[in-house]
PAZAPA-4460 file (N, C-alpha, C; in steps of 0.05 Angstrom, whole numbers, plus 32768, in hexadecimal, padded with zeros to 4 digits):
% residues 126
    n_x    n_y    n_z   ca_x   ca_y   ca_z    c_x    c_y    c_z   seq   type   mol
   82AB   802A   7DC4   828E   802C   7DC2   8282   8028   7DDD     1      M     A
   826E   8039   7DE4   8260   8038   7DFD   8244   802E   7DFA     2      R     A
   823C   801B   7E0C   8220   8012   7E0C   8216   8015   7E28     3      T     A
   81FF   8023   7E2B   81F2   8027   7E45   81DB   8013   7E46     4      N     A
   81D9   8005   7E5D   81C3   7FF3   7E62   81B1   7FFF   7E78     5      Y     A
   8197   7FFE   7E72   8184   800A   7E85   8173   7FF5   7E92     6      S     A
   816B   7FFA   7EAA   8158   7FE8   7EB8   813C   7FF2   7EB4     7      S     A
   8139   800B   7EAA   811F   8017   7EA7   8115   8025   7EC0     8      G     A
   8126   8026   7ED5   811E   8033   7EEE   811C   8051   7EE9     9      A     A
   8107   805E   7EF4   8104   807B   7EF0   811B   808B   7EFB    10      K     A
   812A   8080   7F0E   8140   808E   7F1A   8157   8092   7F07    11      W     A
   815A   8081   7EF3   8170   8084   7EE0   8170   809F   7ED3    12      E     A
   8159   80A8   7ECA   8157   80C2   7EBD   8159   80D9   7ED1    13      D     A
   814E   80D5   7EE8   814E   80EA   7EFD   816B   80EF   7F07    14      I     A
   8179   80D9   7F0D   8194   80DB   7F18   81A9   80DD   7F02    15      V     A
   81A3   80D1   7EEB   81B6   80D2   7ED5   81CA   80BB   7ED6    16      G     A
   81C0   80A3   7ED7   81D2   808C   7ED8   81C6   8075   7EC7    17      Y     A
   81D7   8061   7EC2   81CF   8049   7EB4   81D2   8031   7EC6    18      S     A
   81C3   801C   7EC1   81C5   8003   7ED1   81E1   7FF7   7ECD    19      R     A
   81EB   7FF9   7EB4   8205   7FEF   7EAE   820F   7FFF   7E96    20      A     A
   822A   8001   7E94   8237   800E   7E7D   824D   7FFC   7E73    21      V     A
   824E   7FF7   7E59   8263   7FE8   7E4D   8273   7FFA   7E3B    22      Q     A
   828D   7FF9   7E3E   82A0   8006   7E2C   82B5   7FF1   7E25    23      I     A
   82B6   7FEA   7E0B   82C8   7FD5   7E03   82C1   7FBB   7E10    24      G     A
   82D5   7FAF   7E1D   82D0   7F95   7E2A   82C9   7F98   7E47    25      K     A
   82C6   7FB0   7E51   82C1   7FB5   7E6D   82A3   7FBC   7E72    26      C     A
   8297   7FB0   7E85   827C   7FB5   7E8D   827C   7FBD   7EAA    27      L     A
   8271   7FD5   7EB0   826D   7FDE   7ECC   8250   7FDC   7ED3    28      E     A
   824A   7FCF   7EE9   822E   7FCC   7EF2   822A   7FDE   7F0A    29      V     A
   8215   7FEF   7F08   820F   8002   7F1D   8209   7FF5   7F38    30      S     A
   820A   8004   7F4D   8203   7FFB   7F67   81E8   7FED   7F67    31      G     A
   81E6   7FD5   7F72   81CE   7FC4   7F70   81C5   7FBE   7F8D    32      T     A
   81AC   7FC1   7F92   81A0   7FBB   7FAC   818A   7FA6   7FA9    33      V     A
   8181   7F9C   7FBF   816E   7F87   7FC0   8151   7F92   7FBD    34      A     A
   814A   7F99   7FA5   8130   7FA3   7FA0   8124   7F96   7F87    35      T     A
   810B   7F91   7F88   80FD   7F86   7F71   80E3   7F96   7F6E    36      E     A
   80E1   7FA5   7F59   80CB   7FB8   7F56   80CD   7FCD   7F6C    37      G     A
   80B9   7FD0   7F7C   80BA   7FE3   7F92   80BE   7FD5   7FAD    38      N     A
   80C6   7FBC   7FAD   80C8   7FAC   7FC5   80E5   7FA6   7FCC    39      R     A
   80EC   7FAA   7FE5   8106   7FA2   7FEF   8106   7F84   7FF4    40      V     A
   8119   7F76   7FEA   811B   7F59   7FED   812C   7F52   8005    41      V     A
   8124   7F3E   8014   8134   7F33   802B   8139   7F49   8040    42      A     A
   8125   7F57   8048   8128   7F6C   805C   8135   7F61   8076    43      Q     A
   8149   7F6F   807F   8157   7F67   8098   816A   7F51   8095    44      G     A
   816F   7F47   807D   817F   7F2F   8078   8197   7F36   8066    45      D     A
   81AE   7F39   8071   81C6   7F40   8062   81CD   7F2A   804D    46      F     A
   81CC   7F11   8056   81D1   7EFB   8043   81BD   7EFA   802C    47      Y     A
   81A4   7EFC   8033   818E   7EFB   801F   8190   7F12   800B    48      G     A
   8196   7F2A   8015   8198   7F41   8003   81B0   7F3D   7FF0    49      Q     A
   81C7   7F34   7FFB   81DF   7F31   7FEB   81DA   7F1C   7FD5    50      T     A
   81CE   7F06   7FDC   81C8   7EF1   7FC8   81B5   7EFC   7FB2    51      K     A
   81A0   7F0A   7FBA   818D   7F15   7FA6   819B   7F29   7F94    52      F     A
   81AC   7F3A   7FA0   81BB   7F4E   7F90   81CC   7F41   7F7B    53      I     A
   81DB   7F2D   7F82   81ED   7F20   7F6F   81DD   7F12   7F59    54      I     A
   81C7   7F06   7F61   81B5   7EFA   7F4C   81AB   7F0F   7F39    55      E     A
   81A5   7F26   7F44   819B   7F3D   7F33   81B2   7F47   7F21    56      K     A
   81CA   7F48   7F2B   81E1   7F50   7F1B   81E6   7F3C   7F04    57      I     A
   81E2   7F22   7F0A   81E6   7F0D   7EF5   81D4   7F13   7EDE    58      V     A
   81BB   7F1C   7EE2   81A9   7F23   7ECD   81B3   7F3A   7EBC    59      K     A
   81BF   7F4E   7EC9   81CA   7F65   7EBB   81E1   7F5C   7EA9    60      V     A
   81F3   7F4B   7EB5   820A   7F41   7EA7   8200   7F32   7E8E    61      L     A
   81ED   7F20   7E92   81E2   7F10   7E7C   81D7   7F21   7E66    62      D     A
   81C8   7F36   7E6D   81BC   7F48   7E5A   81D2   7F56   7E49    63      N     A
   81E9   7F5A   7E54   81FF   7F67   7E46   8212   7F53   7E39    64      A     A
   820C   7F39   7E3B   821D   7F25   7E2F   8235   7F1D   7E3F    65      G     A
   8233   7F21   7E59   8249   7F19   7E6C   823F   7F03   7E7E    66      Y     A
   8253   7EF6   7E8C   824D   7EE1   7E9F   8259   7EE9   7EBA    67      E     A
   8251   7EDB   7ECE   825C   7EE0   7EE9   827A   7EDC   7EE9    68      L     A
   8284   7ECA   7ED9   82A1   7EC4   7ED8   82B1   7EDC   7ECC    69      K     A
   82A3   7EEF   7EBF   82AF   7F07   7EB4   82B3   7F1D   7EC9    70      D     A
   82A8   7F1A   7EE1   82AA   7F2E   7EF6   82C6   7F2E   7F01    71      V     A
   82D3   7F46   7F00   82EE   7F48   7F0B   82EF   7F58   7F25    72      V     A
   82D9   7F67   7F2B   82D9   7F77   7F44   82BD   7F79   7F4E    73      R     A
   82BB   7F77   7F69   82A1   7F7D   7F76   82A7   7F92   7F8C    74      T     A
   8294   7FA3   7F8F   8295   7FB8   7FA5   827C   7FB4   7FB5    75      R     A
   827F   7FAF   7FCE   8268   7FA8   7FDF   8266   7FBD   7FF5    76      I     A
   824F   7FCA   7FF7   8249   7FDE   800B   8235   7FD2   801F    77      F     A
   823B   7FD2   8038   822A   7FC7   804D   8224   7FDB   8062    78      V     A
   820D   7FDA   806E   8205   7FED   8083   820E   7FE4   809F    79      T     A
   8218   7FCB   80A1   8222   7FC1   80BB   8239   7FAD   80B5    80      D     A
   8252   7FB6   80B7   8269   7FA5   80B0   826B   7F8D   80C3    81      I     A
   825F   7F8E   80DA   8260   7F76   80EB   8251   7F5F   80DF    82      S     A
   8241   7F63   80CA   8232   7F4E   80BD   8241   7F45   80A3    83      R     A
   825B   7F4B   80A1   826A   7F45   808A   826B   7F27   8082    84      W     A
   826A   7F16   8096   826B   7EF9   8090   8252   7EEF   8081    85      E     A
   823B   7EFA   8087   8223   7EF3   8078   8225   7EFC   805B    86      E     A
   822E   7F14   8057   8231   7F1F   803D   8247   7F10   802E    87      V     A
   825D   7F0A   803B   8273   7EFB   802F   826B   7EDF   8028    88      G     A
   825B   7ED2   8038   8252   7EB7   8032   8242   7EB7   8018    89      R     A
   822F   7EC9   8015   821F   7ECB   7FFC   8231   7ED2   7FE4    90      A     A
   8243   7EE4   7FE7   8256   7EEC   7FD2   8266   7ED4   7FCA    91      H     A
   8270   7EC4   7FDD   8280   7EAD   7FD8   8271   7E97   7FC9    92      G     A
   8257   7E95   7FCD   8247   7E81   7FBF   8248   7E85   7FA1    93      E     A
   824A   7E9E   7F99   824B   7EA5   7F7C   8268   7EA7   7F72    94      F     A
   827A   7EB1   7F82   8294   7EB9   7F78   82AB   7EA8   7F83    95      F     A
   82A6   7E93   7F91   82BB   7E83   7F9D   82D0   7E79   7F89    96      N     A
   82C8   7E70   7F72   82DB   7E67   7F5E   82E5   7E7D   7F4B    97      S     A
   82D6   7E93   7F4A   82DE   7EAA   7F39   82F2   7EBC   7F46    98      I     A
   82ED   7EC2   7F5F   82FE   7ED2   7F70   8305   7EEE   7F64    99      K     A
   82F1   7EFF   7F60   82F8   7F1A   7F57   8304   7F29   7F6E   100      P     A
   8312   7F3F   7F68   831A   7F51   7F7E   8301   7F5D   7F8A   101      V     A
   8302   7F63   7FA3   82E9   7F6D   7FB0   82F0   7F80   7FC6   102      T     A
   82DD   7F92   7FCC   82DF   7FA4   7FE2   82C4   7FA3   7FF0   103      T     A
   82C5   7FA2   800B   82AC   7FA4   801B   82B1   7FBA   802F   104      M     A
   829F   7FCE   802F   82A1   7FE4   8041   8286   7FE9   804E   105      V     A
   8288   7FF4   8067   826F   7FFC   8074   8269   8019   806D   106      E     A
   8250   801E   8068   8246   8039   8062   8231   8040   8077   107      V     A
   822D   805A   807C   821B   8062   8091   81FE   805C   8089   108      S     A
   81F8   805D   806F   81DD   8057   8066   81DD   8053   8048   109      A     A
   81C8   8045   803F   81C3   8043   8022   81AA   8054   801D   110      L     A
   81A1   8056   8004   818C   8068   7FFC   8171   8062   800A   111      I     A
   816D   8049   8012   8155   8041   8021   815E   8032   803A   112      D     A
   8154   8038   8051   815D   802B   806A   815A   800D   8069   113      P     A
   8148   8002   8058   8144   7FE5   8057   815A   7FD7   8047   114      A     A
   8169   7FE7   8037   8180   7FDB   8028   8197   7FD8   803B   115      Y     A
   81A2   7FBF   803D   81B8   7FB9   804E   81D2   7FB6   803F   116      L     A
   81D0   7FB0   8025   81E7   7FAA   8014   81E3   7FB7   7FF8   117      V     A
   81F8   7FC1   7FED   81F8   7FCA   7FD1   8212   7FC0   7FC4   118      E     A
   8210   7FB6   7FAC   8227   7FAB   7F9F   822A   7FB6   7F82   119      I     A
   8243   7FBD   7F7B   824A   7FC4   7F60   825D   7FAF   7F55   120      E     A
   825D   7FAB   7F3B   8271   7F98   7F2F   827D   7FA4   7F16   121      V     A
   8295   7F9B   7F11   82A3   7FA0   7EF7   82A8   7F85   7EEA   122      T     A
   82A0   7F83   7ED1   82A5   7F6A   7EC2   82B6   7F71   7EA9   123      A     A
   82C7   7F5E   7EA2   82D8   7F62   7E8A   82D7   7F48   7E79   124      M     A
   82D6   7F4C   7E5F   82D8   7F36   7E4C   82F6   7F32   7E47   125      K     A
   82FD   7F19   7E42   831A   7F14   7E3C   831F   7F1B   7E1F   126      E     A
***
């Protein structure tokens, strides 16, 4: 059984995606950036954006009946890999005891130049 979760963003219908998709015990959360409404959060701050993004992802997980401890994978996209320690520090504050597998890669750009970090997660129920 498939369940699509929407954020209500107009881009979901334009681009054709869901905020999250659950199939069975697996939940995939779409790429998440540091935005609230039409405002970019923590501009210029890799640590601040990462922390905000993970807090935003926690809300999606909760809405779908999952917890942070259910996250088994994170994928982190950054616009400047030399700032990995700031991103890693924020990630570690949430995942230090959970320790999901993770990937962090540098990308040339995200959809808005003010976005410094984008994160996707996979969560699984036991």
